[in-house]
C-alpha positions as CSV (number, residue, x, y, z in Angstrom):
1,M,-23.9,-7.2,-27.3
2,T,-26.2,-6.4,-24.9
3,R,-29.5,-8.8,-24.7
4,A,-32.5,-5.7,-24.6
5,L,-35.5,-6.5,-24.7
6,A,-38.8,-4.5,-25.9
7,V,-42.1,-6.1,-24.6
8,L,-45.2,-4.7,-26.6
9,C,-48.8,-5.1,-27.0
10,V,-51.0,-4.5,-30.3
11,R,-54.2,-4.8,-31.9
12,N,-55.0,-3.5,-35.0
13,E,-51.7,-1.7,-35.4
14,G,-50.4,-3.2,-39.1
15,A,-50.0,0.1,-40.4
16,F,-47.3,1.5,-37.7
17,L,-45.8,-1.6,-37.1
18,L,-43.0,-2.0,-39.3
19,D,-41.7,1.7,-38.5
20,W,-41.8,1.3,-35.0
21,L,-40.1,-2.0,-35.3
22,A,-36.7,-0.7,-37.4
23,H,-36.9,2.5,-35.2
24,H,-36.4,0.4,-32.3
25,R,-34.3,-2.0,-34.2
26,A,-31.8,0.8,-34.7
27,V,-31.8,2.3,-31.5
28,G,-30.6,-1.0,-30.1
29,F,-33.1,-3.1,-28.9
30,T,-31.7,-7.0,-29.9
31,D,-35.3,-9.2,-28.9
32,F,-38.7,-8.2,-29.2
33,L,-41.7,-9.6,-27.5
34,V,-45.1,-9.0,-28.9
35,F,-48.6,-9.8,-27.9
36,S,-51.4,-9.5,-30.3
37,N,-55.1,-9.5,-29.5
38,D,-58.7,-9.4,-31.6
39,C,-56.8,-8.0,-35.0
40,D,-59.2,-7.6,-37.4
41,D,-56.4,-5.2,-39.7
42,G,-54.1,-8.4,-40.3
43,T,-51.6,-7.2,-37.8
44,D,-51.8,-10.9,-36.2
45,L,-50.3,-12.1,-39.5
46,M,-47.7,-9.7,-40.0
47,L,-46.3,-10.5,-36.6
48,D,-46.5,-14.2,-37.6
49,R,-44.7,-13.3,-40.4
50,L,-41.9,-11.4,-38.7
51,Q,-41.9,-14.7,-36.6
52,A,-41.1,-16.6,-39.2
53,M,-38.0,-14.3,-40.5
54,G,-36.6,-14.4,-37.0
55,T,-37.6,-10.6,-35.9
56,L,-39.4,-11.6,-33.4
57,T,-41.6,-13.4,-31.0
58,H,-45.4,-13.4,-31.4
59,I,-47.9,-14.4,-29.1
60,R,-51.5,-14.4,-29.5
61,N,-53.1,-12.6,-26.4
62,Q,-56.8,-13.6,-26.9
63,D,-58.2,-14.7,-23.5
64,H,-57.2,-11.9,-21.4
65,G,-59.8,-11.2,-18.5
66,T,-61.0,-8.4,-17.3
67,K,-58.5,-6.7,-16.9
68,G,-57.7,-6.2,-20.1
69,P,-55.2,-7.5,-23.1
70,Q,-52.3,-5.7,-21.7
71,W,-52.3,-6.9,-18.0
72,S,-52.5,-10.6,-19.4
73,A,-49.9,-10.2,-21.7
74,L,-47.5,-8.9,-19.4
75,R,-48.5,-12.3,-16.8
76,L,-47.4,-14.3,-19.7
77,A,-44.1,-12.5,-20.1
78,D,-42.8,-12.8,-16.7
79,R,-42.8,-16.3,-17.4
80,H,-41.9,-16.0,-20.9
81,P,-38.1,-17.6,-22.1
82,A,-37.2,-14.2,-23.5
83,V,-37.7,-12.1,-20.7
84,A,-35.6,-14.5,-18.7
85,A,-32.5,-14.1,-21.2
86,A,-33.0,-10.5,-21.3
87,E,-30.3,-8.3,-19.9
88,W,-32.4,-5.2,-20.0
89,V,-36.2,-5.1,-20.4
90,M,-38.2,-2.2,-21.2
91,V,-42.5,-2.2,-21.6
92,L,-43.5,0.1,-24.9
93,D,-46.7,0.7,-27.1
94,I,-46.9,1.4,-30.3
95,D,-47.1,5.2,-30.3
96,E,-44.1,5.5,-28.1
97,Y,-40.4,6.1,-29.8
98,V,-37.3,5.9,-27.4
99,N,-35.3,9.1,-28.4
100,I,-31.7,9.7,-27.4
101,H,-30.0,12.1,-27.5
102,V,-26.2,11.4,-26.5
103,G,-24.0,9.8,-28.9
104,A,-24.8,8.1,-32.1
105,H,-28.5,7.8,-30.4
106,R,-28.6,4.2,-29.3
107,L,-29.0,2.2,-26.2
108,S,-25.4,1.9,-25.7
109,D,-25.2,5.2,-25.6
110,L,-27.3,5.6,-23.0
111,W,-26.2,3.4,-20.6
112,A,-22.6,4.7,-21.2
113,A,-23.9,8.2,-19.8
114,V,-25.4,6.4,-17.1
115,P,-23.4,3.7,-15.8
116,Q,-24.1,3.2,-12.5
117,A,-28.0,2.6,-13.6
118,T,-29.9,-0.4,-12.9
119,A,-33.2,1.7,-14.1
120,I,-33.5,4.1,-16.3
121,P,-37.3,5.9,-16.4
122,L,-38.0,7.7,-19.6
123,T,-40.8,10.5,-19.5
124,W,-43.2,11.2,-22.2
125,R,-42.8,13.8,-24.5
126,M,-46.4,14.7,-25.6
127,F,-46.6,15.2,-29.4
128,G,-50.0,16.7,-30.5
129,N,-52.0,16.2,-33.8
130,A,-51.2,20.0,-35.2
131,G,-54.1,19.8,-37.5
132,V,-53.3,16.7,-38.8
133,I,-57.1,14.9,-40.3
134,T,-55.6,12.0,-42.1
135,D,-53.2,9.7,-41.9
136,R,-50.3,9.9,-44.8
137,N,-48.6,6.2,-44.9
138,R,-45.4,8.3,-43.3
139,P,-43.5,7.2,-40.4
140,V,-45.2,9.3,-37.2
141,T,-41.8,10.1,-36.3
142,E,-41.9,12.6,-39.9
143,V,-45.6,13.7,-39.5
144,F,-46.1,14.6,-36.3
145,T,-43.1,17.2,-35.1
146,R,-44.9,19.2,-32.9
147,A,-44.8,18.9,-28.9
148,A,-44.9,19.9,-25.5
149,P,-42.6,22.0,-24.0
150,S,-39.5,20.4,-22.2
151,V,-41.2,21.7,-18.6
152,L,-44.5,21.3,-18.2
153,Y,-46.2,22.1,-14.7
154,W,-49.7,20.3,-15.9
155,P,-51.4,17.5,-16.6
156,W,-49.2,15.1,-14.6
157,R,-50.0,12.3,-17.0
158,A,-48.0,14.1,-19.3
159,Q,-45.1,13.1,-17.2
160,L,-45.5,10.1,-17.0
161,F,-42.7,7.5,-18.1
162,K,-41.7,4.1,-18.9
163,T,-39.1,2.2,-17.9
164,L,-36.4,0.5,-19.1
165,H,-34.4,-1.9,-16.5
166,R,-31.7,-3.9,-15.5
167,N,-33.4,-7.2,-15.6
168,D,-31.2,-9.0,-12.7
169,G,-33.4,-10.3,-10.7
170,S,-34.6,-7.1,-8.3
171,Y,-37.8,-7.2,-9.6
172,R,-40.1,-10.3,-10.0
173,R,-43.0,-8.9,-12.4
174,L,-43.4,-6.9,-15.3
175,G,-45.4,-3.3,-14.9
176,V,-47.3,-1.1,-17.7
177,H,-44.8,2.0,-16.6
178,R,-42.2,0.5,-14.4
179,P,-41.3,-3.1,-12.9
180,R,-43.3,-4.5,-10.2
181,D,-42.9,-6.4,-6.8
182,P,-39.2,-5.5,-5.6
183,D,-37.3,-8.2,-4.2
184,P,-36.3,-6.7,-0.5
185,G,-33.0,-8.4,-0.5
186,R,-32.2,-6.0,-3.4
187,R,-33.2,-2.6,-2.6
188,A,-29.9,-1.2,-1.6
189,S,-28.3,-2.0,-5.1
190,H,-31.2,0.1,-6.6
191,R,-29.9,3.1,-8.7
192,W,-32.1,4.8,-10.5
193,F,-31.5,7.7,-13.1
194,D,-34.1,9.7,-14.9
195,G,-33.7,10.8,-18.7
196,S,-31.9,14.3,-17.6
197,G,-29.1,11.7,-15.7
198,R,-30.1,13.0,-12.7
199,E,-30.2,10.4,-9.8
200,L,-33.7,9.7,-8.4
201,P,-34.8,9.4,-4.4
202,E,-35.9,5.5,-3.0
203,V,-39.5,6.6,-3.6
204,F,-38.7,5.6,-7.5
205,H,-37.3,2.3,-6.6
206,R,-40.7,1.7,-5.4
207,E,-43.8,3.3,-7.0
208,R,-43.6,6.0,-8.5
209,V,-45.0,6.5,-12.4
210,F,-44.3,9.8,-13.0
211,S,-41.6,12.2,-13.2
212,P,-41.6,15.7,-11.1
213,L,-43.7,18.4,-12.3
214,G,-41.9,21.7,-13.6
215,Q,-38.4,19.7,-14.2
216,H,-36.2,18.7,-17.5
217,S,-36.2,15.0,-17.7
218,H,-35.5,14.9,-21.2
219,R,-31.2,16.2,-21.8
220,I,-30.2,12.9,-22.3
221,A,-33.2,10.7,-23.6
222,Q,-36.9,11.4,-24.3
223,L,-40.3,9.2,-24.8
224,N,-41.8,10.3,-27.4
225,H,-45.4,9.5,-27.4
226,Y,-47.5,10.3,-30.4
227,A,-50.6,9.5,-28.7
228,L,-53.1,11.3,-30.7
229,G,-51.9,10.9,-34.6
230,S,-54.5,12.3,-37.1
231,M,-58.1,13.3,-36.4
232,E,-59.1,9.9,-38.1
233,G,-56.5,7.9,-36.4
234,Y,-57.9,8.8,-33.0
235,L,-60.9,7.8,-34.0
236,L,-60.0,4.2,-34.9
237,K,-58.0,4.2,-31.7
238,S,-61.1,5.5,-29.6
239,D,-62.8,2.8,-31.2
240,R,-60.2,0.1,-30.3
241,G,-60.3,1.1,-26.8
242,R,-57.3,0.9,-24.6
243,A,-55.1,-1.7,-24.1
244,N,-55.1,-2.7,-20.4
245,R,-58.9,-1.0,-19.4
246,E,-61.4,-3.6,-21.4
247,G,-63.4,-1.5,-22.9
248,A,-62.9,1.8,-21.8
249,D,-63.1,4.6,-24.2
250,F,-60.9,7.7,-25.6
251,D,-62.7,10.8,-25.0
252,M,-62.2,14.3,-25.5
253,G,-60.6,14.7,-22.3
254,Y,-57.5,12.2,-23.1
255,W,-57.4,14.5,-26.2
256,V,-56.8,17.5,-24.3
257,D,-54.2,16.3,-22.3
258,R,-52.2,15.6,-24.6
259,N,-52.9,17.6,-27.4
260,F,-49.5,19.9,-27.4
261,C,-48.0,21.8,-30.2
262,D,-46.0,24.6,-28.7
263,V,-42.6,23.5,-30.0
264,E,-40.4,21.9,-33.0
265,D,-38.9,18.9,-32.2
266,R,-37.2,16.6,-35.0
267,T,-34.6,14.8,-32.3
268,V,-35.6,11.0,-33.1
269,L,-34.9,11.6,-36.5
270,A,-31.2,11.9,-35.6
271,L,-31.4,8.4,-35.6
272,D,-31.6,6.7,-39.2
273,A,-33.9,4.2,-39.2
274,M,-34.1,3.7,-43.0
275,S,-32.1,0.7,-43.4
276,E,-34.0,-1.4,-41.3
277,R,-37.2,-0.2,-42.6
278,A,-35.9,-1.4,-46.3
279,A,-35.3,-4.6,-44.9
280,L,-38.4,-5.6,-43.3
281,T,-40.1,-3.9,-46.5
282,A,-38.2,-5.9,-49.1
283,D,-40.1,-8.8,-47.9
284,P,-43.0,-9.2,-50.2
285,V,-45.5,-10.8,-47.7
286,L,-44.7,-8.3,-45.0
287,S,-45.5,-5.2,-47.5
288,S,-48.6,-6.8,-48.8
289,L,-50.0,-7.0,-45.0
290,H,-49.0,-3.9,-44.8
291,R,-50.8,-2.2,-47.7
292,A,-53.7,-4.3,-46.4
293,A,-53.6,-2.8,-43.2
294,V,-53.4,0.8,-44.7
295,V,-56.8,0.1,-46.2
296,W,-58.2,-1.3,-43.4
297,R,-57.9,1.7,-41.5
298,Q,-59.6,3.7,-44.2
299,Q,-62.4,1.6,-44.8
300,R,-62.9,1.6,-41.1
301,V,-62.8,5.3,-40.8
302,R,-65.4,5.4,-43.8
303,T,-67.4,3.1,-41.5
304,L,-67.1,5.2,-38.8
305,M,-67.9,7.8,-40.2
306,Q,-71.2,6.6,-41.1
307,D,-72.8,6.9,-37.6
308,E,-73.9,10.3,-36.2
309,A,-72.1,9.7,-33.0
310,W,-68.6,9.0,-34.7
311,R,-69.2,12.3,-36.4
312,A,-69.9,14.8,-33.9
313,F,-67.0,13.6,-32.2
314,F,-64.8,13.9,-34.9
315,G,-66.5,17.4,-35.6
316,R,-65.1,18.5,-31.6
317,L,-61.7,17.4,-32.9
318,M,-61.6,19.4,-36.0
319,M,-63.2,22.5,-33.7
320,T,-60.8,22.1,-30.7
321,P,-57.4,23.7,-31.0
322,P,-54.2,22.7,-29.5
323,T,-53.6,22.5,-25.7
324,R,-52.6,25.6,-24.1
325,V,-49.1,25.3,-22.0
326,L,-50.6,26.2,-17.8
327,S,-47.8,28.2,-16.0
328,E,-46.7,27.5,-12.6
329,V,-48.5,30.1,-11.4
330,E,-52.0,29.3,-13.5
331,A,-51.1,25.1,-11.9
332,R,-50.9,26.1,-8.5
333,R,-54.6,26.7,-8.5
334,I,-54.9,22.8,-9.6
335,W,-52.4,21.7,-7.0
336,Q,-53.4,24.0,-4.3
337,P,-56.1,21.6,-2.7
338,Q,-53.4,18.8,-2.5
339,D,-51.1,21.3,-1.0
340,D,-53.2,22.4,1.6
341,L,-54.5,19.0,2.4
342,A,-50.8,16.9,2.4
343,G,-48.4,20.2,3.0
344,A,-46.9,19.6,-0.2
345,N,-45.9,22.1,-3.3
346,R,-46.9,19.9,-5.3
347,P,-47.5,16.1,-7.0
348,G,-44.1,14.7,-7.4
């Protein structure tokens, strides 16, 4: 069996942890290296229990410095035996779900589709809020099924990817979106293929973090990105801050850039993760901690809603409609200044 490692950083995500873990075990990840920081909802206790069960490796990452907990966690991961032992590695967030469209929807099917690949950047597909106000204690893959169209012309951030890469020494450091610090002696062996099976040019081997705008990058695989969740959940996400930017808040701009609800996409549900989830929830300690995490979220929302600024923010979420997809002609009005300066058609 090919050893595939998922690296994850979490804070106050206990309500979603078991669903995420069950899905990615079903996808075919064999190992999980999970870093927690500053948890109030018992996520760290759930991870301790999962480690005791042999399901994952948990590291408390409390001393994370000015760059934020995700960056410090990745520096720790670079030196961790779990990374050294893995054949493939991918850095993921709790709101990202690998969604493979070929074969039995597993990593082995993806590798078979692009057997030459040393790296496979999976482009985000944004799943919008679709008017969901309250957390429903159900898998996000079932609750949020309205998404961006397969081709977007703006914003470029919606075309960001996360990279599943072969851990063969070609890169010497992990990164949030892609492996970093390429070994100059191995550049000739790099083969990058996107989620539509196209081989990517050499620039992707070194620095690119987003797929070309206006191209379909999801034919064989995509990364479902549930960046918003429910409106109450978005309050909590904003309260928590970003993992890779200490103290940075979310805002309405983040919401608008991601709230695409144009098409129905239930393809992720073709992968049956129910048996994996049942195996996890059968543990009474985990089930109790999960329930406590759900209650913590409910209580935290009530606390935030006592403050006028948070109530106003929540009101804006409720008043803002889903994001309108821009046509290529409209998007060119945004690209044009860059086109004039750089002589390029568009970013990407």
